[in-house]
Every structure is written in structure tokens, then in C-alpha cells.
C-alpha positions as CSV (number, residue, x, y, z in Angstrom):
1,M,23.3,-8.1,2.5
2,M,20.3,-6.3,0.7
3,E,22.4,-6.4,-3.0
4,S,23.2,-10.1,-2.9
5,I,19.8,-11.0,-2.3
6,L,18.7,-9.2,-5.0
7,W,20.9,-10.1,-7.5
8,Q,20.9,-13.6,-6.6
9,L,17.3,-14.4,-7.0
10,P,16.6,-16.7,-9.7
11,V,15.1,-15.6,-13.0
12,V,11.9,-17.2,-12.4
13,D,11.4,-15.1,-8.8
14,L,12.2,-12.1,-10.9
15,L,9.5,-12.7,-13.1
16,V,7.2,-13.5,-10.2
17,I,7.8,-10.4,-8.7
18,A,7.6,-8.2,-12.0
19,I,4.3,-10.0,-13.1
20,S,3.0,-9.3,-9.5
21,A,4.0,-5.7,-9.8
22,F,2.1,-5.2,-13.1
23,A,-1.1,-6.9,-11.4
24,A,-0.6,-4.5,-8.8
25,G,-0.3,-1.4,-10.9
26,I,-3.4,-2.3,-12.6
27,C,-5.3,-2.9,-9.1
28,S,-3.8,0.6,-7.7
29,G,-4.8,2.1,-11.0
30,M,-8.5,1.1,-10.8
31,T,-9.2,1.2,-7.5
32,G,-7.0,3.7,-5.4
33,F,-5.3,0.7,-3.6
34,G,-4.3,-3.0,-4.0
35,G,-0.6,-2.8,-4.8
36,G,0.4,-2.9,-0.7
37,L,-2.0,-5.4,-0.3
38,L,-1.0,-7.8,-3.2
39,L,2.5,-7.4,-3.2
40,P,3.5,-8.2,0.6
41,P,3.1,-12.0,0.7
42,I,5.0,-11.9,-2.8
43,L,8.0,-10.2,-1.5
44,A,8.2,-11.3,2.0
45,P,9.6,-14.7,1.5
46,L,11.6,-13.5,-1.5
47,L,13.2,-10.3,0.0
48,G,12.5,-10.8,3.5
49,V,9.6,-9.7,5.8
50,Q,11.5,-6.9,7.4
51,H,12.3,-5.3,4.1
52,V,8.8,-5.1,2.5
53,V,7.6,-1.5,3.9
54,P,10.9,-0.1,2.9
55,V,10.6,-1.6,-0.4
56,L,7.0,-0.7,-1.0
57,S,7.1,2.5,0.4
58,V,9.7,3.8,-2.7
59,A,7.7,1.3,-5.3
60,M,4.5,2.8,-4.4
61,L,5.6,6.4,-4.6
62,L,6.6,5.8,-8.2
63,T,3.5,4.2,-8.9
64,N,1.4,7.2,-7.0
65,L,3.5,9.7,-8.8
66,H,2.7,8.1,-12.2
67,R,-1.1,8.1,-11.5
68,F,-1.2,11.4,-10.1
69,S,0.4,12.7,-13.0
70,L,-2.5,10.8,-15.3
71,Y,-5.3,12.8,-13.2
72,R,-3.5,15.6,-11.5
73,H,-6.1,18.1,-12.7
74,N,-9.1,16.4,-10.9
75,V,-7.4,16.6,-7.2
76,N,-9.3,18.0,-4.3
77,R,-6.8,20.1,-2.6
78,R,-8.7,21.4,0.4
79,L,-9.9,17.6,1.3
80,T,-5.6,16.8,0.4
81,G,-4.7,19.4,2.8
82,I,-6.9,18.6,5.5
83,V,-6.0,15.2,5.5
84,L,-2.3,15.8,5.2
85,I,-2.0,18.2,8.4
86,T,-2.5,15.1,10.8
87,M,-1.5,12.4,8.6
88,I,2.2,13.2,8.1
89,P,3.2,13.3,12.0
90,A,1.2,10.2,12.6
91,V,3.0,8.4,9.7
92,I,6.1,9.1,11.2
93,L,5.4,7.8,14.4
94,G,4.0,4.8,12.7
95,T,6.9,4.1,10.9
96,S,9.1,4.6,13.9
97,I,7.0,2.0,15.5
98,Y,7.6,-0.3,12.6
99,L,11.4,0.0,13.0
100,S,11.4,-1.2,16.3
101,L,9.6,-4.4,15.6
102,P,11.0,-7.7,15.4
103,H,10.9,-9.7,12.0
104,D,8.1,-11.9,13.5
105,A,6.0,-9.2,14.6
106,I,6.3,-7.4,11.1
107,A,4.9,-10.5,9.4
108,I,2.1,-10.4,12.2
109,V,1.2,-6.9,11.7
110,L,1.4,-7.0,8.1
111,G,-0.8,-10.6,7.7
112,G,-3.1,-9.3,10.7
113,F,-3.7,-6.2,8.7
114,L,-4.4,-7.8,5.1
115,L,-7.1,-10.3,6.9
116,L,-8.7,-7.0,8.9
117,S,-8.7,-5.0,5.8
118,I,-11.4,-6.7,4.3
119,P,-14.0,-6.6,6.9
120,L,-12.9,-3.2,7.8
121,G,-13.2,-2.0,4.1
122,R,-16.5,-3.2,4.0
123,I,-18.2,-1.8,7.2
124,L,-16.7,1.7,6.4
125,A,-18.1,1.5,3.2
126,A,-21.6,-0.2,4.2
127,R,-22.1,3.0,6.9
128,K,-21.3,5.2,3.9
129,F,-18.4,7.0,6.1
130,Q,-18.9,10.7,5.8
131,L,-16.6,13.1,8.0
132,G,-16.9,17.1,8.5
133,P,-13.2,18.6,8.8
134,V,-12.4,17.9,12.2
135,G,-13.3,14.3,11.7
136,L,-11.5,13.9,8.8
137,A,-8.5,15.1,10.6
138,G,-8.6,12.8,13.7
139,F,-9.4,9.7,11.0
140,S,-6.2,10.9,9.1
141,A,-3.9,11.1,12.2
142,V,-5.2,6.9,13.1
143,F,-4.7,6.3,9.5
144,G,-1.0,7.7,9.3
145,V,-0.3,5.5,12.4
146,I,-1.4,2.6,10.3
147,S,0.1,3.3,7.4
148,G,3.5,3.6,9.0
149,T,3.2,0.4,10.2
150,T,1.7,-1.6,7.6
151,S,1.4,-2.0,3.7
152,G,-1.8,-1.6,1.7
153,S,-3.8,0.8,4.5
154,G,-5.2,2.8,1.1
155,V,-8.0,0.4,1.6
156,L,-9.4,2.1,4.7
157,M,-9.1,5.7,3.1
158,V,-11.4,4.8,0.1
159,P,-14.8,4.8,1.9
160,V,-13.8,8.1,3.3
161,L,-12.7,9.5,0.0
162,L,-16.1,8.2,-1.6
163,G,-18.1,9.6,1.3
164,A,-16.4,13.2,1.0
165,G,-18.3,12.8,-2.5
166,L,-15.5,12.0,-4.8
167,A,-15.6,9.8,-7.8
168,G,-13.8,8.6,-10.8
169,T,-10.6,10.6,-11.6
170,A,-11.4,13.0,-9.0
171,F,-11.2,10.0,-6.4
172,L,-8.1,8.5,-8.4
173,A,-6.2,12.0,-8.4
174,T,-6.9,12.6,-4.6
175,D,-6.2,9.3,-3.3
176,A,-2.9,9.1,-5.7
177,A,-1.7,12.7,-3.7
178,I,-2.4,11.2,-0.2
179,S,-0.5,8.3,-1.1
180,I,2.5,10.2,-2.2
181,A,2.6,11.9,0.8
182,V,2.2,8.7,2.8
183,N,5.1,7.1,1.2
184,L,7.4,9.3,0.8
185,T,7.3,10.1,4.6
186,R,8.0,6.5,5.0
187,A,10.7,6.5,2.7
188,L,12.1,9.4,4.4
189,V,12.1,8.2,7.9
190,F,13.7,5.0,6.3
191,N,16.5,6.5,4.7
192,Q,16.9,8.7,8.1
193,S,17.2,5.2,10.0
194,G,19.6,3.7,7.6
195,D,17.2,0.8,6.5
196,L,16.7,2.3,2.9
197,Q,20.0,0.8,1.8
198,W,21.1,1.0,-2.0
199,G,19.8,-2.3,-2.6
200,I,16.4,-1.7,-1.6
201,V,16.3,1.7,-3.6
202,V,17.2,-0.2,-6.6
203,A,14.8,-3.2,-6.1
204,A,12.1,-0.7,-5.4
205,L,12.3,1.0,-8.3
206,L,12.3,-1.9,-10.2
207,I,9.2,-3.0,-9.2
208,G,7.3,0.4,-9.3
209,L,8.6,0.4,-13.1
210,C,6.7,-2.8,-13.5
211,T,3.3,-1.3,-12.1
212,L,3.6,1.7,-14.1
213,P,2.1,-0.1,-17.3
214,G,-0.7,-1.3,-15.1
215,N,-2.0,2.4,-14.8
216,Y,-2.5,2.8,-18.1
217,L,-4.1,-0.8,-18.5
218,A,-6.4,0.0,-15.5
219,R,-8.1,2.9,-17.5
220,W,-9.1,0.5,-20.4
221,I,-10.3,-2.0,-18.0
222,L,-12.5,0.7,-16.0
223,R,-14.4,1.3,-19.1
224,R,-15.3,-2.7,-19.4
225,T,-15.2,-4.2,-16.4
226,S,-17.4,-4.4,-13.4
227,L,-15.2,-2.6,-10.0
228,R,-17.7,-5.3,-8.1
229,V,-15.8,-8.1,-9.5
230,H,-12.6,-7.0,-9.2
231,A,-13.2,-6.2,-5.4
232,R,-14.3,-9.7,-5.0
233,I,-11.1,-11.0,-6.9
234,M,-8.8,-8.6,-4.8
235,E,-10.6,-10.1,-1.3
236,V,-9.9,-13.4,-1.9
237,V,-6.1,-12.6,-3.1
238,V,-6.0,-10.1,0.1
239,L,-7.1,-13.0,2.4
240,A,-5.0,-15.3,0.9
241,G,-1.6,-13.3,1.4
242,G,-2.7,-12.5,5.0
243,I,-2.9,-16.2,5.9
244,T,0.8,-16.7,3.9
245,L,2.6,-14.0,6.0
246,L,0.9,-15.3,9.4
247,W,1.6,-18.9,8.9
248,G,5.6,-18.4,9.5
249,P,5.1,-16.9,13.0
250,V,2.3,-19.5,14.0
251,K,4.2,-22.2,13.0
252,A,7.4,-21.3,14.8
253,A,5.1,-20.4,18.2
254,F,3.6,-23.9,17.7
255,A,7.1,-25.3,17.2
256,G,8.3,-23.7,20.2
């Protein structure tokens, strides 16, 4: 049971989760993504890879609700509406696909996405991705399917929002609104399927609470730190996390 896994974790492991969640909150508060990329490698060996996306759906929902409350007056409602029209049904489809995957396949999907997120994010940013309403709706549908099957897909939405002319608090508020819709939709699908057990909700809420101080610290850091340096550090951590998640299935395949 998820409850026994959670409560039997050593204190050191709980501290690692809390510190990692706090760091993820800082990253998310600075760039609009980060929590879903940094936490899977930490949570997978401790809670089980099959619980990673359900836990992060609730935890990141709490994180983004808090971030949205900080910048809510700056949200771009028109852009958010265009994104959500096609994204929400696609998230439902993607989450349904995730629920049908075996544990090793989940690890491969999560690890593979972490590794691919680095070059994909760079390519989209370098091309200054700009989309009209129809193109944005189409991209959002693809983004929704990816968001339903992985964690940390918000990195793909970043260059799209920047290409739409959003920056600063307007970017953070709009990204938070989109992320809230993604995580709420996933959480509802997981709850409907019975995969959002009480133990998962408790773990997720505790992790989410640990991220909240990071949102405040992120505002302070943003005024004093280069985002370029932060982005490079994130890439190194994400690369290591992707390799970690893929190691188990690859090792098992060769052993077989």
C-alpha cells in the first residue's frame, strides 16, 4: 500500500524529498518549470515510479496555485483560453495512455522525456517559436498528450509563451494558469481511475507545501541571478535524472 511506503521511509529520505521539493519550487518559481523535471528521479526510487506522475500532479497543482496567486493580475486570459480549449481533452487522452503503461515503460517514458527536453527546449527557443491562434491550439493539443504521459513537459510551453510576447510576471502568471489546468485534469483522471489513493494525496500535499517557500525565494533570486546560469544548472540536473530513470529498465533488459 502507498500508505506504508510513505510512512516507513527513513527520516533521511523524507528530508531529501523535502529539500528537493523546496529546490524544485525555486526553479518553478523562476522559470515556470522545473518541479516536474527535478523531482521524478528523486521520487521514483522512494515512492515507486508508477506513483511519480500522480504525486506530482497534486503537488504541482498546489505549487502553481500559489504561484498564480502571486501574479494573478498579470495573466493573459485570451492566450490561456486558446491553449486550454484543445489541451484539456488531450491531457485526458495522455493520462489514459499513462495508466495503461507497465512500470518499466513509465520509467522509460519519464527518463526519455527528461533527456529529450533539453535539446527540444533549446531548438524551440532558438527558433523563437511564434504561433497564431490556430497553430497555438494545435500545439496545445500535442502538448496536452505529452503532459498526460510525462512530468515536466512545461519546458516545451516556455518558448511558445515567450514567442507570444509574454515576459516577467505575465509569463509566470499565464504559465501557472496553464499548469493548473494540466495538473488538475490529470489529478481528476487519476482519481476517477482509483490511482489517486489517500496515501498519494498526503505525500503530494506534503511535497507541494515544501515547494511553496521556493516561490517566494524565486522572486528574490530573479532580481539578483542570471537566468542563463540557472538554465545550465537545470540542464545538468535534468540530464542526470533522465539517465537515472532509464538505468533500471536498461539494466533489466541486458540482464534478461
